[in-house]
C-alpha positions in Angstrom: 0.0 0.0 0.0 1.6 3.2 -1.1 1.7 6.4 0.9 -1.0 8.1 -1.2 -3.5 5.2 -0.6 -2.7 5.3 3.2 -3.5 9.1 3.2 -6.8 8.5 1.4 -7.8 5.8 3.8 -6.8 7.8 6.8 -8.7 10.8 5.5 -11.8 8.6 5.0 -11.5 7.3 8.6 -11.2 10.8 9.9 -14.3 11.8 7.9 -16.2 8.8 9.2 -15.1 9.7 12.8 -16.3 13.3 12.2 -19.6 12.1 11.0 -19.9 9.8 14.0 -19.0 12.6 16.4 -21.5 14.9 14.7 -24.3 12.2 15.1 -23.3 11.7 18.7 -23.4 15.5 19.3 -26.8 15.7 17.7 -28.1 12.8 19.8 -26.7 14.5 22.9 -28.3 17.8 22.0 -31.6 16.0 21.3 -31.4 14.2 24.6 -30.7 17.5 26.4 -33.6 19.1 24.6 -36.3 16.4 25.3 -34.9 14.6 28.4 -35.3 15.5 32.0 -34.5 18.9 33.3 -31.3 19.4 35.2 -31.9 19.3 39.0 -31.1 23.0 39.7 -33.4 24.1 36.8 -36.2 21.8 38.0 -36.0 23.2 41.5 -35.9 26.8 40.2 -39.0 25.9 38.1 -40.8 24.6 41.2 -40.1 27.8 43.1 -41.2 30.0 40.2 -44.2 27.7 39.8 -45.3 28.5 43.4 -45.0 32.2 42.6 -47.0 31.7 39.4 -49.5 29.7 41.5 -50.2 32.7 43.6 -50.5 34.8 40.4 -53.1 32.2 39.2 -55.0 32.1 42.5 -55.3 35.9 42.4 -56.2 35.9 38.7 -58.8 33.2 39.3 -60.3 35.2 42.2 -60.2 38.5 40.4 -61.7 37.1 37.2 -64.4 35.1 39.0 -65.1 36.0 42.6 -64.6 39.8 42.0 -67.2 39.5 39.3 -69.6 37.3 41.2 -69.4 39.9 44.0 -70.8 42.5 41.6 -73.6 40.2 40.5 -74.4 38.3 43.7 -73.6 40.8 46.6 -74.1 44.2 45.0 -76.9 42.7 42.7 -75.9 44.7 39.6 -76.3 43.6 35.9 -73.6 41.8 34.0 -72.6 45.0 32.1 -71.2 46.4 35.4 -68.8 43.4 35.4 -67.8 44.2 31.8 -67.0 47.9 32.8 -64.9 46.9 35.8 -63.0 44.2 33.9 -62.3 46.6 31.0 -61.0 49.4 33.3 -58.9 46.9 35.3 -57.4 45.6 32.0 -56.6 49.2 30.9 -54.7 49.8 34.2 -52.8 46.6 33.6 -51.8 47.7 30.2 -50.2 50.8 31.6 -48.7 49.6 34.8 -47.2 46.2 33.8 -45.2 48.2 31.2 -44.1 50.7 33.8 -43.0 48.1 36.3 -41.4 46.1 33.5 -39.2 49.0 32.5 -38.3 49.7 36.2 -37.5 46.1 36.9 -35.3 45.8 33.8 -33.2 48.6 35.2 -33.2 47.7 38.9 -29.8 46.7 40.2 -30.5 46.3 43.9 -28.6 43.9 46.3 -31.9 42.0 46.4 -31.9 41.4 42.7 -33.6 42.7 39.6 -37.2 41.2 39.8 -37.5 40.0 43.4 -38.2 43.3 45.1 -41.3 43.8 42.8 -42.5 40.3 43.7 -42.3 41.1 47.4 -43.8 44.6 47.5 -46.4 43.8 44.8 -47.4 40.6 46.5 -47.8 42.1 50.0 -50.0 45.0 48.7 -52.0 42.8 46.4 -52.8 40.2 49.0 -53.9 42.8 51.5 -56.1 44.7 49.0 -57.7 41.4 47.8 -58.8 40.7 51.4 -60.3 44.2 51.7 -62.3 43.8 48.5 -64.6 41.4 50.2 -65.8 44.2 52.5 -66.7 46.6 49.7 -70.1 48.2 50.6 -70.7 49.8 47.1 -69.7 49.4 43.5 -67.5 52.5 43.7 -65.4 51.1 46.6 -65.1 47.7 44.8 -64.1 49.6 41.6 -61.4 51.7 43.4 -59.8 48.6 45.1 -59.8 46.5 41.9 -59.0 49.0 39.3 -56.7 51.5 41.1 -55.0 49.8 44.1 -54.8 46.3 42.6 -54.3 47.7 39.1 -51.0 49.2 40.3 -49.8 46.6 42.8 -50.6 43.3 41.1 -48.9 44.4 37.9 -45.6 44.9 39.8 -45.9 41.3 40.9 -46.8 40.1 37.3 -44.0 42.1 35.7 -41.5 40.3 37.9 -42.9 36.7 37.8 -43.4 36.7 34.0 -40.0 38.2 33.1 -38.1 36.0 35.6 -38.8 32.8 33.6 -36.7 33.7 30.5 -34.2 35.5 32.9 -33.4 32.2 34.6 -34.3 29.5 32.0 -32.1 28.9 28.9 -34.0 28.3 25.6 -33.3 24.6 25.3 -35.0 24.0 28.6 -37.7 26.6 28.3 -40.5 24.5 26.9 -40.2 21.8 29.7 -39.6 24.5 32.3 -42.8 26.3 31.2 -44.6 22.9 31.4 -43.5 22.5 35.0 -44.2 26.1 35.9 -47.6 26.2 34.2 -48.6 22.9 35.8 -47.7 24.1 39.3 -49.2 27.5 38.5 -52.4 25.7 37.6 -52.5 24.1 41.0 -53.2 27.7 42.1 -56.3 27.5 39.9 -57.1 24.2 41.6 -56.8 26.0 45.0 -59.3 28.6 43.7 -61.7 25.9 42.5 -61.4 24.1 45.9 -62.3 27.4 47.5 -65.2 27.7 45.1 -66.5 24.2 46.1 -66.2 24.9 49.8 -67.9 28.3 49.4 -70.6 26.7 47.2 -71.2 24.1 49.9 -71.2 26.5 52.9 -72.2 30.0 51.6 -74.6 29.8 48.7 -78.3 30.7 48.7 -81.0 30.4 46.0 -80.8 33.3 43.5 -83.6 35.9 43.8 -84.8 34.8 40.3 -85.1 31.2 41.5 -82.6 30.0 38.8 -79.3 28.7 40.2 -77.4 29.9 43.3 -75.8 33.1 44.6 -72.7 33.3 46.8 -73.1 35.4 49.9 -70.8 38.2 51.0 -69.4 35.9 53.7 -68.5 33.3 51.1 -66.7 36.0 49.1 -64.8 37.1 52.2 -63.8 33.5 53.0 -62.4 33.0 49.4 -60.7 36.4 49.2 -59.0 36.2 52.6 -57.5 32.8 51.8 -56.4 34.0 48.3 -54.8 37.2 49.8 -52.9 35.3 52.4 -51.6 32.8 49.8 -50.4 35.7 47.6 -48.5 37.2 50.6 -46.8 33.9 51.5 -45.8 33.2 47.8 -44.3 36.6 47.4 -42.1 36.0 50.5 -41.1 32.6 49.2 -40.2 33.9 45.8 -38.2 36.8 47.3 -36.2 34.5 49.5 -35.5 31.5 47.3 -35.4 32.5 43.6 -31.9 32.8 42.3 -31.3 35.7 39.9 -28.2 36.5 37.9 -25.7 38.6 39.8 -26.0 42.3 39.2 -22.5 42.3 37.7 -23.7 40.1 34.8 -26.5 42.5 33.8 -26.3 45.1 31.1 -25.9 48.8 32.0 -29.0 50.5 33.3 -31.1 52.9 31.1 -33.3 55.8 32.2 -37.0 55.2 32.3 -37.6 58.0 29.8 -35.0 56.6 27.4 -36.6 53.1 27.6 -40.1 54.5 27.1 -39.2 56.7 24.2 -37.4 53.8 22.5 -40.8 52.1 22.1 -41.8 54.8 19.6 -38.6 54.3 17.6 -40.2 52.3 14.8 -36.9 51.6 13.1 -35.6 49.9 16.3 -38.9 48.1 16.8 -38.7 46.6 13.3 -35.8 44.5 14.5 -38.3 42.6 16.7 -40.9 42.0 14.0 -41.3 38.3 15.0 -42.1 39.4 18.5 -44.9 41.5 17.2 -46.2 38.8 15.0 -46.6 36.4 17.9 -48.1 39.2 19.9 -50.9 39.6 17.3 -51.4 35.8 17.2 -51.5 35.4 20.9 -53.9 38.4 21.2 -56.4 36.8 18.9 -56.2 33.6 21.0 -56.6 35.6 24.2 -59.8 37.3 22.9 -61.3 33.8 23.2 -60.0 33.4 26.8 -61.3 36.9 27.6 -64.8 35.9 26.3 -65.1 33.0 28.6 -63.1 33.8 31.8 -65.0 36.8 33.3 -68.3 34.9 33.1 -67.2 31.3 33.6 -68.2 31.0 37.3 -71.4 33.1 36.8 -72.3 30.4 34.2 -71.4 27.5 36.5 -73.4 28.9 39.4 -76.3 29.4 37.0 -76.2 25.7 36.1 -77.2 24.8 39.6 -74.9 21.8 39.8 -74.5 20.0 43.1 -71.2 20.3 45.0 -70.6 16.5 44.4 -71.1 17.1 40.6 -68.7 20.0 40.7 -66.2 17.9 42.6 -66.3 15.0 40.2 -65.8 17.5 37.3 -62.7 18.8 39.0 -61.4 15.3 39.7 -61.7 14.6 36.0 -60.6 17.9 34.6 -57.5 19.0 36.6 -55.4 15.8 36.3 -56.0 15.9 32.6 -55.1 19.6 32.5 -51.8 19.0 34.3 -50.9 16.0 32.1 -51.7 17.8 28.8 -49.9 21.0 30.0 -46.7 19.0 30.7 -47.0 17.2 27.3 -47.5 20.5 25.5 -44.4 21.9 27.1 -42.3 18.9 26.3 -43.6 18.7 22.7 -42.6 22.3 22.1 -39.0 21.4 23.0 -39.0 18.2 21.0 -40.9 19.3 17.8 -40.4 23.0 17.9 -42.7 25.8 19.1 -44.8 26.1 16.0 -46.1 22.6 15.2 -47.9 21.6 18.5 -49.9 24.8 18.8 -52.4 24.6 15.9 -53.1 20.9 16.5 -53.8 21.5 20.2 -56.1 24.5 19.4 -58.2 22.5 16.9 -58.7 19.6 19.3 -59.4 21.8 22.3 -61.9 24.0 20.4 -64.1 20.9 19.6 -64.4 20.2 23.4 -65.0 23.9 24.3 -67.9 24.1 21.9 -69.7 21.4 23.8 -69.8 23.6 26.9 -72.5 25.8 25.3 -74.9 22.8 25.3 -74.5 21.9 29.0 -77.3 24.2 29.9 -80.7 22.8 28.7 -84.3 23.7 29.5 -84.6 20.4 31.5 -81.6 21.3 33.6 -77.8 20.8 33.2 -76.5 18.0 31.1 -74.0 16.7 33.7 -72.3 14.2 31.4 -71.6 16.9 28.8 -70.3 19.1 31.7 -67.8 16.4 32.6 -66.7 15.9 29.0 -66.3 19.6 28.1 -64.7 20.9 31.4 -61.1 19.5 30.7 -61.2 21.1 27.2 -62.2 24.5 28.7 -59.5 24.2 31.3 -56.8 23.4 28.7 -58.0 26.4 26.6 -57.8 28.8 29.5 -54.9 27.4 31.5 -52.9 24.8 29.5 -52.2 26.4 26.1 -50.0 29.1 27.7 -47.2 26.5 28.2 -46.2 26.2 24.5 -47.3 29.8 23.6 -45.3 31.4 26.5 -42.2 29.4 25.6 -42.6 30.6 22.0 -43.0 34.3 23.0 -40.2 34.1 25.6 -37.8 33.0 22.9 -38.4 36.3 21.1 -37.9 38.7 24.1 -34.7 40.8 23.9 -32.5 39.6 26.7 -31.8 43.0 28.2 -35.3 44.3 27.9 -37.5 41.4 28.9 -39.5 43.4 31.5 -40.3 46.1 29.1 -41.2 43.7 26.3 -43.4 41.8 28.7 -45.1 45.1 29.4 -45.7 45.4 25.7 -46.7 41.8 25.5 -49.2 42.5 28.3 -51.4 44.0 25.5 -52.1 40.4 24.8 -53.7 39.9 28.2 -55.4 43.2 28.7 -56.9 44.3 25.4 -58.5 40.9 24.8 -60.1 41.2 28.3 -61.8 44.4 27.2 -62.8 42.9 23.8 -63.9 39.6 25.1 -65.7 40.8 28.2 -67.8 43.3 26.3 -68.6 40.8 23.5 -69.6 38.2 26.1 -71.7 40.8 28.1 -73.7 41.6 25.0 -74.0 37.9 23.9 -75.2 37.1 27.4 -77.9 39.8 27.4 -79.1 39.1 23.9 -78.8 35.3 23.4 -77.9 33.8 26.7 -74.7 33.3 28.7 -74.0 29.7 27.4 -73.3 30.9 23.9 -70.1 32.7 24.9 -68.2 29.4 24.3 -69.1 29.2 20.6 -68.0 32.8 20.2 -64.7 32.0 22.0 -63.7 29.2 19.6 -64.0 31.6 16.7 -61.1 33.5 18.2 -59.2 30.3 19.1 -59.4 28.9 15.6 -58.7 32.3 14.0 -55.4 32.6 15.9 -54.0 29.6 14.0 -53.8 31.8 10.9 -51.6 34.3 12.7 -49.4 31.7 14.4 -48.6 30.4 10.9 -46.7 33.5 10.0 -44.4 33.5 13.1 -40.9 32.2 12.6 -39.9 29.0 14.3 -37.5 29.7 17.2 -36.2 26.2 17.9 -33.7 24.6 15.6 -35.2 21.1 15.2 -33.5 18.8 12.6 
């Protein structure tokens, strides 16, 4: 064998080794992407999940019990609910952006986001308790829209931006699955409070159709929820590990950050972020159509506490399982593919909820079937969608861009609640579910135009 032949064979062996190394690297990368989370990331996800659970408890109470307080205690028409929800959403639109910019540029010894978790949580928990003692609509409006509109959004700005701050992209789908699942346990706490209050504090509605929750029942729920928010804010402040201040980019002045939003040339660099914002907004209009009136609808069905309990036992385990699977699939198959499939399947089940109420009474079997789909629509879909949107947040301006992204959660509340209010008055409350799936399915068109953020081979 001459020297030339040996060189060729050696070169082929090196090429083969390179190919093998490449395959092994790809396999390792895939295993990292779809396998178990590293222990320290998993523990951080659990702590953030507890913080998000308090967010969810509060959101559940505000979107349900704050609204039933208007209808059941103050005995006002549904349009008053729509007015308060819309104004609260408008406050959120402003103050989550404000707190987002401030937290981006906070360099305290206690961290970047954690001070806002603590102060926002303490004030929010206290004000939520006081809401249950509101003697008039004006007092309820001031507590919800003004006090809570300012304080709760400090908490939200911190807990939403802290996920991409602490989770690298390759873990983000699974981490969001864990965080969203634990966060949804907060909703389960809210639902448990609902069951207990339904058992102990409901009276027949004045119209004779369904039940009303008394003021004492609202006070019981709001006090528990407020205390949970206070505890979670302290846990998050003490245990979440943020990046050292020395690793953060230089601070910017508030005015500089705010004015930068109107620099359209600079904003064009983030066109994919705005694409997903539009898609998510359309989807959230469906959520905003259902959420403010969901428990008013459930109370109106007149279901027994046992029937509600069975629905929860069926619905929540399925919600947690599907949420984790959605988060894992978004790491494995990319952010883009799982979303439209999940939306279509979920919309079929949500549509069934409109037919639970019949002239002969509630169709209990249909309630059991449709409830998991409704829960996934409201609480499970954020796992893959949030991972998708977090990939597109600028690293040094996540708080501000979450403030901009908050349009997704506030404007749809206004649109959805007003549409649902009119649909309820004209056609009946049960038809809001059919209106919601128009938005859900319509969002698929917009998600289609968002660039994939995960490199999946």
